[in-house]
Steps between C-alpha positions, in 0.01 A plus 500: 500500500595882457469729783504881481543740798436853399377838641633802671504348858786352697519118495523372146858376544419385850204283364726353231781424744256342742375264215877433436542410861203279504621318197852460635344363821316235297817390325444686168789682329468871469654760288477873567610767272498857633455754227529874571607457872827495683699171533533553879124475581415320817279258299799360312709466798234303676410286200867410444489313828221260376579177321397472133476880445710683226511876498584742215524858580691827416516865603227720395722717304861579457706579804744788482841532700316613808283198516187699402235360268410648160131451431346446159393853458856631559679251285675612178476302175784254538415434871131430409593288214737290720222478767242386237743241384542380865128459544467307167782262621317448827183415310699254311642357813144477647387300190785258560419425856341165537294543820156417633416862585653806324454841637564789265497785739423849357486351153196727430695806579802378297262442198332843553847667509616339187772315677373160378292449183136401576544236216779334681305482829205347308746243347617402834147461624407287203825281532447434874469145604133391525547386862689819597343804684603843380450824704523845350501817725496860439279808441317572176527154336469479118146384390665187367629395836141555656369290219716199559492493878296246690517692823489894510550655838467882519661659803359835570651779725278681729785642728863481489774661715678630172206735473624660824853513376623181682743329257526126459621301808731207483327166584158671444491648153819362372 
């Protein structure tokens, strides 16, 4: 089956990771590919400790000499091209993972931002093993993703500390 967690609320990744933990606990193999997120996220650190889980992740943008991120909106042509290529390579790696549950975290955002071609995501979906589960997460999914999904969960924000200027906290939001 294909699962899609979307919406503007907190919890899309948490829901996907929860499903991954459940699957790993049942002895299934799990692959997680983090698009558009730092490679140092707490989710990846916890998942690495579980047997049968493979992680693919990278930094959200280029890191300069001071260790600061450069976000998509601030990237120049060459950096943006390299970042797009890295995302496409990660999608290819995801396709090569032979797991029972594959989580493509923030794939909707990566497709929307043009970091991965929608057609290549659809090819991955089409090529998935019939007995495998696939999880897509992210805001504003392409209509094609909604169409192929068997489960669609929309997580809505009613309130969030960010609205008060409180930034993401380690272990809670990342």
